[in-house]
All heavy atoms as an XYZ file, in Angstrom:
734
protein
N     -76.457      5.898    -22.241
C     -75.211      6.188    -21.582
C     -74.079      5.751    -22.512
O     -74.088      4.654    -23.041
C     -75.160      5.418    -20.265
C     -73.903      5.646    -19.508
S     -73.854      4.701    -17.997
C     -74.530      5.858    -16.875
N     -73.065      6.606    -22.693
C     -71.921      6.263    -23.532
C     -70.668      6.194    -22.684
O     -70.517      6.941    -21.705
C     -71.722      7.316    -24.631
O     -71.551      8.575    -24.026
C     -72.882      7.345    -25.595
N     -69.800      5.288    -23.066
C     -68.536      5.124    -22.352
C     -67.391      5.466    -23.293
O     -67.431      5.135    -24.473
C     -68.374      3.678    -21.861
C     -69.365      3.289    -20.833
C     -70.520      2.610    -21.179
C     -69.159      3.617    -19.503
C     -71.448      2.240    -20.241
C     -70.090      3.254    -18.546
C     -71.243      2.572    -18.904
N     -66.390      6.110    -22.763
C     -65.186      6.381    -23.555
C     -64.047      5.585    -22.952
O     -63.901      5.508    -21.733
C     -64.829      7.880    -23.551
O     -64.693      8.330    -22.210
C     -65.886      8.691    -24.263
N     -63.283      5.000    -23.816
C     -62.161      4.188    -23.367
C     -60.960      5.099    -23.109
O     -60.578      5.894    -23.959
C     -61.799      3.157    -24.436
C     -60.782      2.171    -23.988
C     -60.581      1.099    -25.028
C     -59.550      0.106    -24.538
N     -59.334     -0.955    -25.505
N     -60.411      4.991    -21.941
C     -59.256      5.802    -21.558
C     -58.087      4.865    -21.313
O     -58.208      3.892    -20.568
C     -59.549      6.630    -20.284
C     -58.338      7.418    -19.874
C     -60.751      7.527    -20.508
N     -56.959      5.149    -21.952
C     -55.764      4.313    -21.773
C     -55.139      4.596    -20.418
O     -55.099      5.739    -19.966
C     -54.761      4.616    -22.874
N     -54.671      3.564    -19.740
C     -53.963      3.786    -18.474
C     -52.731      4.656    -18.707
O     -52.143      4.655    -19.787
C     -53.556      2.387    -18.026
C     -54.337      1.443    -18.864
C     -54.760      2.166    -20.077
N     -52.346      5.372    -17.684
C     -51.223      6.313    -17.799
C     -49.930      5.633    -18.225
O     -49.124      6.212    -18.941
C     -51.015      7.046    -16.485
N     -49.697      4.400    -17.814
C     -48.429      3.745    -18.140
C     -48.365      3.233    -19.572
O     -47.352      2.742    -20.014
C     -48.148      2.610    -17.153
C     -49.204      1.523    -17.204
O     -50.216      1.661    -17.882
N     -48.971      0.459    -16.464
N     -49.459      3.326    -20.338
C     -49.429      2.866    -21.725
C     -49.331      4.014    -22.726
O     -49.312      3.788    -23.919
C     -50.676      2.030    -22.061
O     -51.824      2.861    -21.917
C     -50.769      0.806    -21.182
N     -49.302      5.228    -22.232
C     -49.188      6.366    -23.139
C     -47.801      6.422    -23.737
O     -46.807      6.084    -23.078
C     -49.500      7.671    -22.399
C     -50.923      7.796    -21.866
C     -51.061      9.090    -21.081
C     -51.924      7.742    -22.988
N     -47.721      6.850    -24.981
C     -46.425      6.961    -25.638
C     -45.644      8.121    -25.042
O     -46.213      9.177    -24.754
C     -46.618      7.181    -27.136
C     -47.212      5.987    -27.834
C     -47.323      6.213    -29.320
O     -46.560      7.042    -29.857
O     -48.155      5.555    -29.938
N     -44.331      7.949    -24.846
C     -43.543      9.041    -24.288
C     -43.459     10.196    -25.282
O     -43.454      9.991    -26.499
C     -42.162      8.419    -24.058
C     -42.128      7.262    -24.990
C     -43.546      6.775    -25.132
N     -43.408     11.382    -24.764
C     -43.255     12.544    -25.623
C     -41.795     12.700    -26.012
O     -40.916     12.662    -25.160
C     -43.722     13.810    -24.905
C     -45.200     13.819    -24.667
C     -45.622     15.113    -24.052
N     -47.042     15.046    -23.739
C     -47.722     16.031    -23.244
N     -47.134     17.172    -22.978
N     -48.997     15.899    -22.995
N     -41.589     12.850    -27.267
C     -40.232     12.998    -27.773
C     -40.070     14.426    -28.236
O     -40.886     14.936    -29.011
C     -39.964     12.016    -28.935
C     -38.571     12.204    -29.484
C     -40.188     10.592    -28.474
N     -39.021     15.092    -27.749
C     -38.780     16.468    -28.137
C     -38.352     16.561    -29.587
O     -38.052     15.565    -30.236
N     -38.369     17.770    -30.080
C     -37.946     17.993    -31.460
C     -36.484     17.597    -31.624
O     -35.651     17.889    -30.783
C     -38.135     19.454    -31.832
N     -36.223     16.918    -32.700
C     -34.865     16.482    -33.000
C     -34.039     17.701    -33.414
O     -34.491     18.496    -34.241
C     -34.921     15.473    -34.130
C     -33.690     14.683    -34.298
C     -33.956     13.573    -35.272
N     -32.753     12.790    -35.359
C     -32.567     11.836    -36.217
N     -33.509     11.534    -37.067
N     -31.443     11.178    -36.248
N     -32.860     17.879    -32.827
C     -32.066     19.046    -33.213
C     -31.654     18.958    -34.679
O     -31.301     17.902    -35.177
C     -30.843     18.995    -32.298
C     -30.792     17.615    -31.756
C     -32.181     17.047    -31.857
N     -31.753     20.087    -35.358
C     -31.366     20.100    -36.762
C     -29.922     20.565    -36.878
O     -29.452     21.386    -36.102
C     -32.281     21.011    -37.568
O     -32.195     22.323    -37.079
N     -29.239     20.030    -37.857
C     -27.835     20.352    -38.044
C     -27.626     21.527    -38.975
O     -28.496     21.886    -39.762
N     -26.451     22.124    -38.871
C     -26.034     23.213    -39.738
C     -24.981     22.642    -40.679
O     -23.976     22.104    -40.221
C     -25.417     24.355    -38.904
C     -26.419     24.857    -37.873
C     -24.939     25.484    -39.812
C     -25.800     25.739    -36.809
N     -25.176     22.719    -42.016
C     -24.169     22.185    -42.930
C     -22.855     22.954    -42.799
O     -22.857     24.191    -42.767
C     -24.770     22.393    -44.316
C     -26.166     22.834    -44.115
C     -26.319     23.283    -42.708
N     -21.760     22.235    -42.666
C     -20.442     22.852    -42.514
C     -19.414     22.107    -43.349
O     -19.626     20.961    -43.746
C     -19.976     22.878    -41.034
C     -20.884     23.743    -40.190
C     -19.894     21.482    -40.449
N     -18.298     22.769    -43.613
C     -17.159     22.155    -44.282
C     -15.994     22.222    -43.295
O     -15.311     23.236    -43.192
C     -16.822     22.895    -45.574
C     -15.629     22.353    -46.354
C     -15.869     20.911    -46.774
C     -15.376     23.214    -47.576
N     -15.776     21.152    -42.521
C     -14.740     21.194    -41.491
C     -13.330     21.032    -42.053
O     -13.112     20.316    -43.023
C     -15.094     20.013    -40.589
C     -15.853     19.082    -41.454
C     -16.531     19.915    -42.502
N     -12.409     21.729    -41.417
C     -10.979     21.564    -41.687
C     -10.401     20.850    -40.472
O     -10.587     21.298    -39.336
C     -10.313     22.917    -41.891
N      -9.707     19.739    -40.707
C      -9.205     18.909    -39.610
C      -7.683     18.859    -39.648
O      -7.094     18.545    -40.678
C      -9.769     17.472    -39.699
C      -9.290     16.621    -38.527
C     -11.291     17.493    -39.769
N      -7.049     19.155    -38.510
C      -5.607     18.996    -38.351
C      -5.401     17.675    -37.611
O      -5.669     17.591    -36.412
C      -5.019     20.158    -37.555
C      -3.502     20.075    -37.419
O      -2.963     18.943    -37.336
O      -2.857     21.134    -37.386
N      -4.961     16.652    -38.323
C      -4.823     15.321    -37.741
C      -3.762     15.291    -36.646
O      -3.906     14.582    -35.651
C      -4.507     14.272    -38.835
C      -4.314     12.901    -38.241
C      -5.619     14.242    -39.861
N      -2.686     16.061    -36.782
C      -1.614     16.054    -35.787
C      -2.042     16.673    -34.468
O      -1.692     16.173    -33.394
C      -0.387     16.785    -36.323
C       0.231     16.056    -37.486
O       0.320     14.839    -37.487
N       0.636     16.800    -38.507
N      -2.801     17.765    -34.512
C      -3.234     18.446    -33.287
C      -4.622     18.028    -32.828
O      -5.002     18.267    -31.684
C      -3.218     19.966    -33.491
C      -1.864     20.593    -33.810
C      -2.015     22.081    -34.079
C      -0.893     20.343    -32.662
N      -5.394     17.441    -33.729
C      -6.752     17.049    -33.386
C      -7.742     18.193    -33.452
O      -8.857     18.070    -32.957
N      -7.360     19.310    -34.056
C      -8.262     20.458    -34.112
C      -9.198     20.360    -35.309
O      -8.839     19.849    -36.364
C      -7.487     21.786    -34.176
O      -6.630     21.765    -35.323
C      -6.661     22.002    -32.930
N     -10.409     20.864    -35.112
C     -11.432     20.893    -36.151
C     -11.988     22.310    -36.177
O     -12.429     22.817    -35.154
C     -12.571     19.897    -35.849
C     -13.625     19.924    -36.936
C     -12.028     18.492    -35.656
N     -11.931     22.947    -37.346
C     -12.463     24.301    -37.470
C     -13.448     24.354    -38.628
O     -13.329     23.617    -39.603
C     -11.344     25.336    -37.708
O     -10.637     24.982    -38.897
C     -10.366     25.384    -36.544
N     -14.428     25.227    -38.494
C     -15.416     25.443    -39.560
C     -16.155     26.743    -39.294
O     -16.088     27.301    -38.198
C     -16.396     24.273    -39.681
C     -17.050     23.865    -38.390
C     -18.176     24.521    -37.908
C     -16.537     22.816    -37.658
C     -18.768     24.143    -36.724
C     -17.122     22.419    -36.470
C     -18.252     23.090    -36.003
N     -16.834     27.233    -40.325
C     -17.634     28.448    -40.239
C     -19.106     28.090    -40.256
O     -19.527     27.172    -40.963
C     -17.339     29.381    -41.416
C     -15.976     29.981    -41.369
N     -15.670     31.064    -40.582
C     -14.828     29.647    -41.992
C     -14.397     31.369    -40.741
N     -13.859     30.507    -41.596
N     -19.885     28.818    -39.474
C     -21.341     28.717    -39.501
C     -21.881     30.137    -39.662
O     -21.102     31.100    -39.596
C     -21.891     28.110    -38.190
O     -21.652     29.009    -37.116
C     -21.276     26.753    -37.888
N     -23.162     30.278    -39.842
C     -23.714     31.635    -39.929
C     -23.419     32.481    -38.684
O     -23.386     33.706    -38.761
C     -25.217     31.401    -40.091
C     -25.313     30.063    -40.751
C     -24.166     29.274    -40.175
N     -23.175     31.838    -37.553
C     -22.867     32.588    -36.330
C     -21.375     32.870    -36.157
O     -20.974     33.460    -35.169
C     -23.399     31.840    -35.106
O     -22.739     30.600    -34.955
N     -20.535     32.431    -37.096
C     -19.111     32.745    -37.029
C     -18.205     31.533    -37.110
O     -18.626     30.419    -37.403
N     -16.930     31.774    -36.813
C     -15.872     30.759    -36.871
C     -15.880     29.947    -35.577
O     -16.022     30.489    -34.485
C     -14.518     31.457    -37.048
C     -13.374     30.525    -37.090
N     -12.628     30.221    -35.981
C     -12.845     29.804    -38.104
C     -11.686     29.363    -36.312
N     -11.799     29.093    -37.593
N     -15.714     28.641    -35.705
C     -15.689     27.748    -34.543
C     -14.438     26.888    -34.601
O     -14.063     26.399    -35.664
C     -16.922     26.847    -34.528
C     -18.207     27.587    -34.435
N     -18.760     27.971    -33.239
C     -19.034     28.043    -35.409
C     -19.885     28.621    -33.478
N     -20.067     28.678    -34.786
N     -13.822     26.683    -33.448
C     -12.635     25.831    -33.343
C     -12.848     24.852    -32.187
O     -13.219     25.255    -31.081
C     -11.388     26.669    -33.108
N     -12.605     23.573    -32.462
C     -12.816     22.524    -31.476
C     -11.672     21.524    -31.516
O     -10.810     21.576    -32.384
C     -14.137     21.778    -31.756
C     -15.340     22.659    -31.625
C     -15.893     23.267    -32.750
C     -15.931     22.885    -30.397
C     -17.004     24.084    -32.640
C     -17.042     23.701    -30.269
C     -17.572     24.299    -31.394
O     -18.657     25.114    -31.285
N     -11.710     20.575    -30.581
C     -10.731     19.498    -30.513
C     -11.476     18.178    -30.623
O     -12.562     18.006    -30.060
C      -9.964     19.544    -29.193
C      -8.951     18.453    -29.074
C      -7.697     18.431    -29.611
C      -9.109     17.213    -28.376
N      -7.077     17.249    -29.295
C      -7.919     16.488    -28.537
C     -10.148     16.661    -27.651
C      -7.732     15.237    -27.988
C      -9.969     15.402    -27.107
C      -8.761     14.708    -27.275
N     -10.904     17.229    -31.363
C     -11.490     15.902    -31.529
C     -10.530     14.846    -31.003
O      -9.324     14.916    -31.254
C     -11.774     15.625    -33.011
O     -12.145     14.268    -33.194
N     -11.071     13.869    -30.299
C     -10.261     12.760    -29.801
C      -9.992     11.737    -30.906
O      -9.147     10.866    -30.757
C     -10.968     12.082    -28.633
N     -10.718     11.859    -32.040
C     -10.604     10.904    -33.136
C     -10.389     11.610    -34.471
O     -11.162     11.414    -35.412
C     -11.882     10.072    -33.231
C     -12.286      9.393    -31.949
C     -13.677      8.805    -32.037
O     -14.609      9.516    -32.429
O     -13.805      7.614    -31.718
N      -9.331     12.385    -34.621
C      -9.164     13.135    -35.870
C      -8.948     12.251    -37.098
O      -9.455     12.564    -38.179
C      -7.959     14.033    -35.605
C      -7.186     13.327    -34.543
C      -8.230     12.645    -33.695
N      -8.250     11.142    -36.964
C      -8.006     10.259    -38.106
C      -9.307      9.631    -38.594
O      -9.577      9.599    -39.799
C      -6.982      9.167    -37.740
O      -5.789      9.797    -37.272
C      -6.656      8.292    -38.929
N     -10.131      9.152    -37.674
C     -11.413      8.562    -38.046
C     -12.338      9.614    -38.654
O     -13.095      9.322    -39.585
C     -12.091      7.915    -36.829
C     -11.375      6.703    -36.310
C     -10.266      7.050    -35.296
O      -9.829      8.186    -35.196
N      -9.812      6.054    -34.567
N     -12.259     10.835    -38.147
C     -13.064     11.934    -38.683
C     -12.684     12.222    -40.132
O     -13.552     12.349    -41.005
C     -12.893     13.182    -37.814
C     -13.609     14.448    -38.254
C     -15.103     14.247    -38.351
C     -13.302     15.572    -37.292
N     -11.396     12.261    -40.431
C     -10.936     12.498    -41.799
C     -11.358     11.344    -42.707
O     -11.800     11.562    -43.836
C      -9.406     12.725    -41.839
C      -8.886     12.727    -43.266
C      -9.053     14.034    -41.151
N     -11.244     10.116    -42.226
C     -11.671      8.958    -43.027
C     -13.161      9.038    -43.352
O     -13.580      8.757    -44.473
C     -11.362      7.656    -42.293
C      -9.894      7.320    -42.261
C      -9.608      6.101    -41.391
O     -10.460      5.625    -40.643
N      -8.379      5.597    -41.489
N     -13.960      9.438    -42.377
C     -15.403      9.579    -42.612
C     -15.674     10.693    -43.616
O     -16.535     10.553    -44.485
C     -16.125      9.857    -41.297
N     -14.925     11.798    -43.533
C     -15.116     12.902    -44.472
C     -14.781     12.490    -45.900
O     -15.420     12.946    -46.843
C     -14.273     14.110    -44.058
C     -14.791     14.900    -42.860
C     -13.749     15.897    -42.386
C     -16.095     15.605    -43.210
N     -13.794     11.606    -46.069
C     -13.450     11.154    -47.430
C     -14.523     10.250    -48.018
O     -14.592     10.086    -49.227
C     -12.093     10.419    -47.458
O     -12.180      9.245    -46.650
C     -10.969     11.316    -46.992
N     -15.368      9.665    -47.167
C     -16.434      8.775    -47.622
C     -17.816      9.428    -47.536
O     -18.834      8.769    -47.755
C     -16.438      7.499    -46.778
C     -15.158      6.714    -46.879
C     -15.128      5.568    -45.886
O     -16.085      5.317    -45.159
N     -14.021      4.859    -45.848
N     -17.870     10.707    -47.218
C     -19.146     11.402    -47.008
C     -19.979     11.460    -48.285
O     -19.439     11.644    -49.373
C     -18.891     12.812    -46.491
N     -21.279     11.287    -48.135
C     -22.192     11.353    -49.268
C     -23.038     12.627    -49.237
O     -23.840     12.853    -50.137
C     -23.115     10.114    -49.325
C     -22.291      8.867    -49.630
C     -23.915      9.958    -48.057
N     -22.866     13.437    -48.207
C     -23.532     14.736    -48.116
C     -22.733     15.620    -47.164
O     -21.848     15.121    -46.472
C     -24.988     14.594    -47.670
C     -25.204     14.056    -46.298
C     -26.682     14.029    -45.952
N     -27.404     13.388    -47.016
C     -28.189     12.337    -46.886
N     -28.401     11.838    -45.703
N     -28.778     11.792    -47.910
N     -23.015     16.922    -47.133
C     -22.235     17.810    -46.269
C     -22.331     17.417    -44.793
O     -23.358     16.911    -44.334
C     -22.878     19.185    -46.491
C     -23.549     19.093    -47.814
C     -23.991     17.663    -47.946
N     -21.252     17.648    -44.080
C     -21.240     17.392    -42.643
C     -22.245     18.319    -41.965
O     -22.499     19.428    -42.439
C     -19.840     17.633    -42.079
N     -22.826     17.858    -40.873
C     -23.816     18.633    -40.129
C     -23.303     18.886    -38.718
O     -22.959     17.943    -37.999
C     -25.142     17.861    -40.045
C     -25.793     17.580    -41.373
C     -26.476     18.807    -41.917
O     -27.166     19.526    -41.218
N     -26.262     19.067    -43.188
N     -23.250     20.151    -38.314
C     -22.865     20.518    -36.952
C     -24.147     20.674    -36.143
O     -25.057     21.416    -36.519
C     -22.069     21.814    -36.960
C     -21.844     22.397    -35.612
C     -22.260     23.618    -35.168
C     -21.123     21.814    -34.520
N     -21.846     23.811    -33.877
C     -21.150     22.721    -33.461
C     -20.472     20.594    -34.347
C     -20.545     22.462    -32.233
C     -19.867     20.327    -33.129
C     -19.899     21.252    -32.102
N     -24.232     19.961    -35.039
C     -25.384     20.050    -34.147
C     -24.896     20.686    -32.842
O     -24.376     20.004    -31.961
C     -26.023     18.670    -33.895
C     -26.389     18.023    -35.228
C     -27.253     18.803    -33.005
C     -26.904     16.619    -35.131
N     -25.031     22.011    -32.725
C     -24.461     22.704    -31.568
C     -25.095     22.315    -30.236
O     -24.416     22.351    -29.198
C     -24.706     24.186    -31.879
C     -25.772     24.217    -32.902
C     -25.692     22.920    -33.646
N     -26.367     21.908    -30.235
C     -27.039     21.558    -28.976
C     -26.360     20.396    -28.264
O     -26.392     20.318    -27.035
C     -28.517     21.199    -29.226
C     -29.360     22.326    -29.750
C     -29.348     22.446    -31.270
O     -28.644     21.672    -31.943
O     -30.047     23.322    -31.778
N     -25.752     19.505    -29.029
C     -25.095     18.348    -28.416
C     -23.594     18.314    -28.708
O     -22.917     17.355    -28.363
C     -25.773     17.021    -28.847
C     -25.759     16.852    -30.362
C     -27.183     16.933    -28.298
C     -26.282     15.507    -30.843
N     -23.073     19.356    -29.359
C     -21.634     19.442    -29.639
C     -21.105     18.312    -30.492
O     -20.014     17.805    -30.257
N     -21.868     17.933    -31.508
C     -21.507     16.782    -32.325
C     -21.488     17.140    -33.805
O     -22.383     17.820    -34.296
C     -22.497     15.625    -32.081
O     -22.483     15.300    -30.690
C     -22.137     14.396    -32.888
N     -20.471     16.654    -34.495
C     -20.367     16.783    -35.943
C     -20.800     15.447    -36.533
O     -20.238     14.402    -36.192
C     -18.928     17.104    -36.336
C     -18.669     17.386    -37.809
C     -19.371     18.678    -38.228
C     -17.182     17.506    -38.064
N     -21.816     15.469    -37.393
C     -22.348     14.236    -37.974
C     -21.934     14.156    -39.436
O     -22.190     15.069    -40.213
C     -23.886     14.170    -37.848
C     -24.421     12.903    -38.507
C     -24.301     14.235    -36.393
N     -21.281     13.051    -39.788
C     -20.853     12.772    -41.151
C     -21.701     11.613    -41.668
O     -21.759     10.555    -41.035
C     -19.358     12.371    -41.206
C     -18.475     13.310    -40.398
C     -18.893     12.240    -42.650
C     -18.439     14.725    -40.869
N     -22.358     11.798    -42.808
C     -23.176     10.733    -43.389
C     -22.361     10.010    -44.459
O     -21.879     10.631    -45.399
C     -24.463     11.307    -44.011
O     -25.163     12.034    -43.002
C     -25.353     10.201    -44.545
N     -22.199      8.695    -44.260
C     -21.452      7.862    -45.207
C     -22.403      6.850    -45.832
O     -23.476      6.565    -45.290
C     -20.271      7.133    -44.520
C     -19.252      8.127    -43.987
C     -20.755      6.234    -43.401
N     -22.010      6.316    -46.976
C     -22.840      5.326    -47.673
C     -22.943      4.052    -46.845
O     -21.999      3.664    -46.159
C     -22.249      5.015    -49.037
N     -24.111      3.412    -46.938
C     -24.343      2.158    -46.232
C     -25.190      1.271    -47.132
O     -26.243      1.690    -47.606
C     -25.080      2.416    -44.920
C     -25.584      1.182    -44.219
C     -24.598      0.614    -43.242
O     -23.770      1.332    -42.730
N     -24.675     -0.666    -42.976
N     -24.742      0.067    -47.385
C     -25.490     -0.866    -48.212
C     -26.851     -1.138    -47.571
O     -26.932     -1.440    -46.386
C     -24.725     -2.195    -48.372
O     -23.447     -1.917    -48.936
C     -25.488     -3.168    -49.263
N     -27.898     -0.988    -48.367
C     -29.239     -1.259    -47.881
C     -29.928     -0.082    -47.230
O     -31.097     -0.157    -46.904
N     -29.208      1.009    -47.013
C     -29.810      2.195    -46.401
C     -29.621      3.356    -47.361
O     -28.526      3.908    -47.485
C     -29.177      2.520    -45.030
C     -29.330      1.335    -44.084
C     -29.808      3.770    -44.437
C     -28.651      1.513    -42.759
N     -30.684      3.719    -48.037
C     -30.619      4.731    -49.085
C     -30.111      6.081    -48.583
O     -29.360      6.762    -49.265
C     -31.985      4.893    -49.729
C     -31.994      5.809    -50.912
C     -33.352      5.736    -51.607
N     -33.403      6.569    -52.757
C     -33.007      6.224    -53.965
N     -32.523      5.034    -54.169
N     -33.103      7.058    -54.970
N     -30.509      6.479    -47.392
C     -30.116      7.786    -46.867
C     -28.714      7.788    -46.265
O     -28.208      8.840    -45.885
C     -31.123      8.246    -45.814
O     -31.170      7.321    -44.743
N     -28.083      6.640    -46.173
C     -26.738      6.552    -45.594
C     -26.793      6.389    -44.085
O     -27.853      6.328    -43.480
N     -25.609      6.331    -43.503
C     -25.487      6.126    -42.057
C     -24.744      7.317    -41.470
O     -23.680      7.706    -41.951
C     -24.714      4.837    -41.791
C     -24.450      4.561    -40.329
C     -23.789      3.213    -40.155
N     -22.574      3.112    -40.951
C     -21.388      2.778    -40.461
N     -21.254      2.496    -39.188
N     -20.344      2.699    -41.246
N     -25.295      7.910    -40.425
C     -24.663      9.055    -39.780
C     -23.660      8.624    -38.727
O     -23.959      7.792    -37.873
N     -22.453      9.175    -38.811
C     -21.425      8.925    -37.805
C     -21.237     10.208    -37.010
O     -20.957     11.256    -37.584
C     -20.105      8.529    -38.467
C     -20.124      7.296    -39.358
C     -18.765      7.106    -40.026
C     -20.488      6.070    -38.548
N     -21.392     10.137    -35.717
C     -21.267     11.316    -34.869
C     -19.894     11.407    -34.224
O     -19.373     10.419    -33.707
N     -19.323     12.604    -34.272
C     -18.027     12.857    -33.635
C     -18.206     13.986    -32.629
O     -18.527     15.114    -32.997
C     -16.978     13.245    -34.669
C     -16.625     12.118    -35.601
C     -17.333     11.920    -36.774
C     -15.603     11.248    -35.301
C     -17.030     10.881    -37.638
C     -15.288     10.192    -36.139
C     -16.005     10.013    -37.315
N     -18.024     13.672    -31.361
C     -18.135     14.666    -30.293
C     -16.939     15.593    -30.376
O     -15.797     15.137    -30.432
C     -18.186     13.959    -28.932
C     -18.351     14.864    -27.772
C     -19.758     15.341    -27.678
C     -19.911     16.143    -26.383
N     -21.077     16.961    -26.396
N     -17.184     16.897    -30.413
C     -16.118     17.889    -30.452
C     -16.100     18.669    -29.157
O     -17.148     18.969    -28.581
C     -16.323     18.831    -31.636
C     -16.357     18.169    -33.023
C     -16.509     19.233    -34.095
C     -15.119     17.338    -33.280
N     -14.907     19.008    -28.689
C     -14.720     19.689    -27.422
C     -14.061     21.034    -27.624
O     -13.188     21.178    -28.483
C     -13.840     18.831    -26.492
C     -14.370     17.442    -26.280
C     -13.943     16.390    -27.094
C     -15.302     17.195    -25.309
C     -14.438     15.107    -26.912
C     -15.808     15.911    -25.117
C     -15.362     14.876    -25.921
N     -14.445     22.014    -26.811
C     -13.762     23.314    -26.873
C     -12.422     23.179    -26.193
O     -12.224     22.365    -25.301
C     -14.593     24.408    -26.160
O     -14.845     24.008    -24.825
C     -15.902     24.661    -26.889
N     -11.474     23.952    -26.668
C     -10.134     23.890    -26.058
C      -9.642     25.267    -25.748
O     -10.190     26.260    -26.052
C      -9.136     23.131    -26.936
C      -8.827     23.753    -28.256
C      -7.695     24.539    -28.416
C      -9.663     23.572    -29.362
C      -7.409     25.107    -29.648
C      -9.386     24.120    -30.570
C      -8.269     24.892    -30.717
O      -7.973     25.463    -31.918
């Protein structure tokens, strides 16, 4: 007789969905109005940011192209970080206006 060990249901690892992939973009930011515009393969996009100054500061320190993640409406800027070779991603939520 052979026995197989079965893990209790509460010890199973949670299933994690696929991480949304970003689309590389070159955003144009109007600091006075808070507008952010860029082009993607699907066309021209225009949004509003509550933090346009911080967004511009992050863009000046970017170490790779900005990534637009449409599933969550977030623009991710990767900046250098000591001790982290790939850099640190800063997310900026953009809103339609």
